[in-house]
C-alpha positions as CSV (number, residue, x, y, z in Angstrom):
1,M,-16.0,14.9,15.1
2,A,-16.0,11.1,15.1
3,D,-13.3,9.1,16.8
4,L,-11.2,7.5,14.1
5,S,-8.6,6.1,16.5
6,Q,-9.0,2.7,15.1
7,A,-8.6,3.8,11.5
8,R,-5.3,3.1,9.7
9,V,-4.7,5.1,6.5
10,L,-1.9,4.7,4.0
11,M,-0.8,7.7,1.9
12,L,1.1,7.0,-1.2
13,A,3.4,9.7,-2.7
14,A,6.6,10.3,-4.5
15,D,8.8,13.3,-5.5
16,G,6.6,16.0,-7.0
17,F,3.5,15.6,-4.8
18,E,1.4,18.7,-4.3
19,T,2.1,19.7,-0.7
20,V,-1.3,20.8,0.4
21,E,-2.9,17.6,-1.1
22,L,-0.7,15.5,1.2
23,F,-0.4,17.7,4.3
24,K,-4.0,18.9,4.6
25,P,-5.7,15.4,4.3
26,R,-3.0,13.9,6.6
27,Q,-3.7,16.7,9.2
28,A,-7.5,16.2,9.0
29,L,-7.1,12.4,9.4
30,E,-4.7,12.7,12.3
31,E,-6.9,15.3,14.1
32,A,-9.7,12.8,13.8
33,G,-7.5,10.2,15.5
34,A,-6.5,8.1,12.5
35,K,-3.0,6.6,12.2
36,V,-1.6,7.8,8.9
37,T,1.4,6.1,7.3
38,L,3.3,7.6,4.3
39,A,4.8,5.2,1.8
40,S,7.0,6.2,-1.1
41,L,9.4,4.7,-3.6
42,K,12.4,5.5,-1.4
43,S,12.9,6.1,2.3
44,D,14.6,9.5,1.8
45,P,12.5,12.6,2.1
46,I,10.3,13.3,-0.9
47,Q,10.1,16.7,-2.5
48,G,6.8,18.5,-2.4
49,M,5.8,21.1,-4.9
50,E,3.5,24.1,-5.0
51,G,1.6,24.1,-8.3
52,D,4.3,22.0,-10.0
53,I,6.4,25.1,-10.2
54,N,7.9,25.9,-6.9
55,K,9.7,23.5,-4.6
56,A,7.9,23.4,-1.2
57,E,8.1,21.2,1.9
58,T,9.5,17.7,1.9
59,A,7.9,14.7,3.6
60,T,9.7,11.8,5.1
61,P,8.1,8.4,4.3
62,D,7.5,6.0,7.1
63,L,8.2,3.0,4.7
64,T,8.7,2.2,1.1
65,V,6.1,0.7,-1.2
66,D,7.9,-2.6,-1.1
67,E,7.3,-2.8,2.7
68,V,3.5,-2.1,2.4
69,D,1.1,-4.8,3.5
70,T,-2.3,-3.6,2.4
71,D,-4.0,-5.8,5.0
72,D,-2.7,-3.3,7.6
73,Y,-4.8,-0.4,6.3
74,D,-8.4,0.7,6.0
75,A,-7.9,3.3,3.4
76,L,-5.5,4.7,0.8
77,V,-5.1,8.4,0.0
78,I,-3.2,9.5,-3.2
79,P,-2.3,13.2,-3.4
80,G,-1.8,14.9,-6.8
81,G,0.9,16.9,-8.3
82,T,1.8,16.1,-11.9
83,C,5.0,14.3,-11.2
84,N,3.9,12.3,-8.2
85,P,1.4,9.9,-9.8
86,D,3.5,9.8,-13.0
87,K,6.4,8.4,-11.0
88,L,4.2,6.1,-8.9
89,R,2.4,4.6,-12.0
90,L,5.8,3.4,-13.3
91,N,6.4,1.4,-10.1
92,E,4.9,-2.1,-10.2
93,R,4.4,-2.3,-6.4
94,A,2.7,1.1,-6.2
95,V,0.2,-0.1,-8.9
96,E,-0.3,-3.4,-7.1
97,I,-1.2,-1.5,-3.9
98,V,-4.0,0.4,-5.6
99,T,-5.2,-2.9,-7.1
100,E,-5.2,-4.6,-3.8
101,F,-7.2,-1.8,-2.0
102,M,-9.8,-1.8,-4.8
103,E,-10.1,-5.6,-4.9
104,D,-10.6,-5.6,-1.1
105,D,-13.3,-2.9,-1.5
106,K,-11.3,-0.6,0.8
107,I,-11.6,3.2,0.7
108,V,-9.4,4.7,-2.1
109,A,-9.2,8.5,-2.3
110,A,-7.3,10.4,-5.0
111,I,-7.2,14.1,-5.8
112,C,-6.0,16.2,-8.7
113,H,-3.6,14.1,-10.8
114,G,-3.8,11.2,-8.3
115,P,-6.4,9.3,-10.4
116,W,-3.7,8.7,-13.0
117,L,-2.5,6.0,-10.8
118,L,-6.0,4.5,-10.7
119,A,-6.1,4.4,-14.5
120,E,-2.7,2.7,-14.5
121,A,-4.0,0.0,-12.1
122,D,-7.0,-0.5,-14.4
123,V,-9.5,-0.1,-11.6
124,I,-11.8,2.7,-12.9
125,D,-13.7,1.1,-15.8
126,G,-17.3,1.9,-15.2
127,R,-16.6,4.0,-12.2
128,R,-17.7,7.7,-11.8
129,L,-15.0,10.1,-10.7
130,T,-13.4,13.5,-11.2
131,S,-9.8,14.8,-11.5
132,F,-7.7,17.7,-12.6
133,P,-9.0,18.7,-16.1
134,S,-5.8,17.7,-18.0
135,I,-6.1,14.0,-17.2
136,R,-9.8,13.6,-17.8
137,T,-9.3,12.2,-21.3
138,D,-6.9,9.6,-20.0
139,L,-9.5,8.6,-17.3
140,S,-12.3,8.4,-19.9
141,N,-10.1,6.3,-22.1
142,A,-9.6,3.9,-19.2
143,G,-13.4,3.5,-19.0
144,A,-14.3,6.0,-16.3
145,D,-17.4,8.2,-16.3
146,V,-15.6,11.5,-15.6
147,V,-17.5,14.5,-14.2
148,D,-16.5,18.0,-13.1
149,E,-17.5,18.1,-9.5
150,E,-15.9,19.1,-6.2
151,V,-15.9,15.6,-4.8
152,V,-17.2,12.4,-6.2
153,V,-18.0,9.3,-4.1
154,D,-18.6,6.1,-6.1
155,G,-18.8,3.3,-3.6
156,N,-15.3,2.9,-2.0
157,L,-13.8,5.4,-4.5
158,I,-13.4,9.1,-3.6
159,T,-12.0,11.7,-6.0
160,S,-11.6,15.5,-6.2
161,R,-10.2,17.9,-8.8
162,K,-7.8,20.3,-7.2
163,P,-6.5,22.0,-4.0
164,D,-9.6,24.2,-3.7
165,D,-11.6,21.0,-3.2
166,I,-9.6,19.7,-0.2
167,P,-12.2,20.5,2.5
168,A,-14.8,18.5,0.6
169,F,-12.3,15.8,-0.2
170,N,-11.2,15.5,3.5
171,Q,-14.9,15.4,4.7
172,A,-15.7,12.6,2.2
173,I,-12.7,10.6,3.5
174,L,-13.6,11.1,7.1
175,T,-17.3,10.2,6.5
176,A,-16.3,7.0,4.6
177,L,-14.0,6.0,7.4
178,E,-16.6,6.6,10.0
179,E,-19.1,4.4,8.1
180,E,-16.4,1.7,7.5
181,L,-15.6,1.6,11.2
182,A,-19.3,1.5,12.2
183,D,-19.9,-1.4,9.8
184,E,-16.9,-3.3,11.2
185,E,-18.2,-2.8,14.8
186,E,-21.6,-4.1,13.8
187,T,-20.1,-7.1,12.2
188,E,-18.0,-7.8,15.3
189,E,-21.0,-7.5,17.6
190,A,-23.2,-9.8,15.4
């Protein structure tokens, strides 16, 4: 496993996040050495869900979206859960964060319903991606080329469909970060 100790990753979530889609990617990133920061709409613990039906673990944000400076991060990870991205896309700063990451060509990874936030930020026109089946029409209407695959990597954009895809999703994020850090090292050495 590569050493990602220089990687700084922002996770963006609100009440209603799918627990495994936050905790499993965070665990994989931290085990690889990355520093992971969780931002939310509030500083109080946010409620995780299991399948949008059962309340599950909570997560305590490290900061609020209003405190985020996207220059401090190499990648953005957006977990799913129906309510999570629906709440985030109503927050102007959360949408701006996505826009800033995409404009800076930084890694943006979203799973399940997470791409809803990408559609709200108007950053998927012409991009190839996947998502949970119920939001695919929304993504197509936003201009995306939506496919049904375990994980889709389109440049800096990484998307997956559901919790079963988490291993492939995590690997795609780790690989992208490894490549990003290697490119940064080459640039610094030149």
